C-alpha positions as CSV (number, residue, x, y, z in Angstrom):
1,X,15.7,2.1,-22.3
2,X,14.7,-1.6,-22.3
3,X,14.0,-1.5,-18.5
4,X,11.8,1.7,-19.0
5,X,9.9,0.0,-21.8
6,X,9.3,-3.2,-19.9
7,X,8.1,-1.1,-16.9
8,X,5.7,0.9,-19.0
9,X,4.4,-2.3,-20.6
10,X,3.8,-3.7,-17.2
11,X,1.8,-0.7,-16.0
12,X,-0.3,-0.6,-19.2
13,X,-1.2,-4.3,-18.9
14,X,-1.8,-3.8,-15.2
15,X,-4.2,-1.0,-16.0
16,X,-6.1,-3.2,-18.5
17,X,-6.4,-5.9,-15.8
18,X,-7.7,-3.3,-13.4
19,X,-10.4,-2.2,-15.8
20,X,-11.4,-5.7,-16.7
21,X,-11.5,-7.1,-13.2
22,X,-12.6,-4.2,-11.0
23,X,-14.3,-1.5,-13.0
24,X,-17.7,-3.2,-12.6
25,X,-17.7,-1.6,-9.2
26,X,-18.7,1.8,-10.5
27,X,-17.6,3.8,-7.5
28,X,-14.1,2.2,-7.7
29,X,-14.0,2.9,-11.4
30,X,-14.7,6.6,-10.8
31,X,-12.2,6.8,-8.0
32,X,-9.5,5.1,-9.9
33,X,-10.1,7.3,-13.0
34,X,-10.1,10.5,-10.9
35,X,-6.9,9.5,-9.1
36,X,-5.2,8.8,-12.4
37,X,-6.2,12.2,-13.7
38,X,-4.7,13.9,-10.8
39,X,-1.3,12.3,-11.6
40,X,-1.6,12.7,-15.4
41,X,0.9,15.6,-15.7
42,X,3.1,14.6,-12.8
43,X,3.3,10.9,-12.0
44,X,3.7,9.6,-8.4
45,X,7.2,8.4,-9.0
46,X,8.4,11.9,-9.9
47,X,6.5,13.4,-6.9
48,X,8.2,10.9,-4.6
49,X,11.6,11.4,-6.1
50,X,11.4,15.2,-5.8
51,X,10.2,15.0,-2.2
52,X,13.0,12.6,-1.2
53,X,15.6,14.8,-3.0
54,X,14.5,17.8,-0.9
55,X,14.8,15.8,2.3
56,X,18.4,14.7,1.3
57,X,17.5,11.0,1.3
58,X,20.1,8.6,-0.2
59,X,17.5,6.5,-1.9
60,X,15.3,8.8,-4.0
61,X,13.8,5.9,-6.0
62,X,11.9,4.3,-3.1
63,X,8.3,4.7,-4.5
64,X,6.4,1.6,-5.6
65,X,2.8,0.3,-5.8
66,X,1.2,-3.1,-5.3
67,X,-0.7,-4.1,-8.5
68,X,-4.3,-4.7,-7.7
69,X,-4.3,-8.3,-9.1
70,X,-1.4,-9.0,-6.6
71,X,-3.3,-7.2,-3.8
72,X,-6.4,-9.4,-4.6
73,X,-4.1,-12.5,-4.3
74,X,-2.7,-11.2,-1.0
75,X,-6.1,-10.7,0.5
76,X,-7.2,-14.2,-0.3
77,X,-4.0,-15.8,0.9
78,X,-4.0,-13.9,4.2
79,X,-7.7,-14.2,4.9
80,X,-8.5,-10.5,4.8
81,X,-12.2,-9.7,5.0
82,X,-14.6,-6.8,5.2
83,X,-14.5,-7.1,9.0
84,X,-10.8,-6.1,9.1
85,X,-9.3,-2.7,9.9
86,X,-6.3,-2.4,7.6
87,X,-3.5,0.1,8.1
88,X,-1.3,0.6,5.1
89,X,2.1,2.1,6.0
90,X,3.5,4.2,3.2
91,X,0.3,4.1,1.1
92,X,1.6,6.4,-1.7
93,X,-1.2,7.8,-3.8
94,X,-3.6,5.5,-2.0
95,X,-5.0,3.3,-4.7
96,X,-4.4,0.2,-2.6
97,X,-6.5,1.8,0.2
98,X,-9.3,2.7,-2.1
99,X,-9.4,-0.8,-3.5
100,X,-9.5,-2.4,-0.1
101,X,-12.3,-0.1,1.0
102,X,-14.4,-0.1,-2.1
103,X,-13.8,-3.7,-3.4
104,X,-13.2,-5.7,-0.2
105,X,-15.4,-3.5,2.0
106,X,-13.0,-3.2,5.0
107,X,-12.1,-0.1,7.0
108,X,-8.8,1.4,5.9
109,X,-6.3,3.9,7.2
110,X,-3.5,5.0,4.9
111,X,-0.4,6.4,6.4
112,X,1.8,8.6,4.2
113,X,4.4,11.3,4.8
114,X,4.4,12.9,1.3
115,X,1.9,15.8,1.5
116,X,0.8,15.8,-2.2
117,X,-0.3,12.1,-2.0
118,X,-2.4,12.7,1.1
119,X,-3.9,15.9,-0.2
120,X,-5.0,14.2,-3.5
121,X,-6.3,11.1,-1.7
122,X,-8.3,13.2,0.7
123,X,-9.8,15.2,-2.2
124,X,-11.0,11.9,-3.8
125,X,-12.5,10.8,-0.5
126,X,-14.4,14.1,-0.1
127,X,-15.5,14.2,-3.8
128,X,-17.1,10.8,-3.6
129,X,-18.3,11.0,0.0
130,X,-16.5,7.8,0.9
131,X,-16.9,6.2,4.3
132,X,-14.5,3.9,6.2
133,X,-11.4,5.3,4.6
134,X,-9.0,7.8,6.1
135,X,-5.6,9.2,5.1
136,X,-3.1,10.6,7.7
137,X,0.0,12.7,6.9
138,X,2.3,11.0,9.3
139,X,5.6,9.1,9.6
140,X,4.9,5.4,9.8
141,X,7.6,5.1,12.5
142,X,5.6,7.4,14.7
143,X,2.0,6.8,13.8
144,X,-0.6,5.4,16.2
145,X,-1.7,1.9,15.1
146,X,-4.6,1.6,17.6
147,X,-7.5,-0.4,16.1
148,X,-5.6,-2.2,13.3
149,X,-6.3,-5.8,12.8
150,X,-4.0,-6.0,9.7
151,X,-0.9,-4.0,8.8
152,X,0.2,-3.9,5.2
153,X,3.8,-2.8,4.6
154,X,5.1,-2.7,1.0
155,X,8.3,-0.9,2.2
156,X,10.8,-2.9,0.2
157,X,13.4,0.0,0.5
158,X,13.3,0.5,4.3
159,X,16.7,0.3,6.0
160,X,17.5,-2.1,8.8
161,X,17.1,0.6,11.5
162,X,13.6,1.6,10.3
163,X,12.6,-2.1,10.2
164,X,13.8,-2.6,13.7
165,X,11.8,0.4,15.0
166,X,8.7,-1.0,13.3
167,X,9.3,-4.4,14.8
168,X,9.4,-2.8,18.3
169,X,6.2,-0.9,17.4
170,X,4.4,-4.0,16.1
171,X,5.4,-5.9,19.3
172,X,2.9,-3.6,21.2
173,X,0.0,-4.6,19.0
174,X,-2.7,-7.0,20.3
175,X,-2.3,-10.7,19.9
176,X,-3.7,-11.9,16.6
177,X,-2.9,-8.8,14.6
178,X,-1.6,-9.7,11.2
179,X,1.4,-8.0,9.5
180,X,1.9,-8.4,5.8
181,X,5.3,-7.6,4.3
182,X,6.9,-7.9,0.9
183,X,10.4,-9.0,0.1
184,X,11.5,-9.7,3.7
185,X,10.1,-11.3,6.8
186,X,10.1,-10.0,10.4
187,X,11.9,-12.7,12.4
188,X,10.3,-11.5,15.7
189,X,6.9,-12.8,14.6
190,X,5.5,-16.1,13.5
191,X,5.1,-16.5,9.8
192,X,1.7,-18.0,9.1
193,X,1.9,-17.9,5.4
194,X,4.5,-17.3,2.7
195,X,3.7,-17.0,-1.0
196,X,4.8,-15.0,-4.1
197,X,3.3,-12.0,-5.8
198,X,4.1,-10.1,-9.0
199,X,5.3,-6.5,-9.0
200,X,6.6,-4.1,-11.6
201,X,10.1,-5.1,-10.8
202,X,9.4,-8.9,-10.8
203,X,8.2,-11.6,-8.5
204,X,8.7,-11.3,-4.8
205,X,8.0,-13.2,-1.6
206,X,5.1,-12.0,0.5
207,X,5.0,-12.9,4.2
208,X,1.9,-13.0,6.5
209,X,2.9,-12.7,10.2
210,X,0.7,-12.9,13.3
211,X,1.4,-11.3,16.6
212,X,1.4,-13.7,19.5
213,X,1.6,-16.9,17.4
């Protein structure tokens, strides 16, 4: 009960911070509000859990989101700009992608394998006629990363085998491509920056890697 209460308090405070810091961008405010409405009766954690249960996954509580204040910090620390093309692997309901596109101004591709998340995100894109943001219903282990200058991977619950497959995939990316991960680093690549960020479950290390050193 205490953990649930602390989590709910975190999300409430995070929402207030989002409104205070980012709702002056009217398009983002409309997008965020519409997206929240689409999950009012069934939150993304439940959708993810039900999907993973049907797939027979062992970890059915794998869903998580990056608070936008933390994302803002990540962008500044990693030198992300409007000229970047960001691929988010496992983008969930897509709020991170929308913020990167509407607030930072960069091109964004969200990769997600839960159909409901992609369906809702695409509806928001079409409703607001947004440019420079796409969502693809694909497995992150199989998706084409062509064109990415930055990869953002929140996947804190990925198993070692999946991480190794991603490392092999990332190794084929052009020199200079940045890969940002939370909780764990990717030993195959140079870590250019390491810092901490706050998430619903507490503080965690964030790593910025670069292909080719």
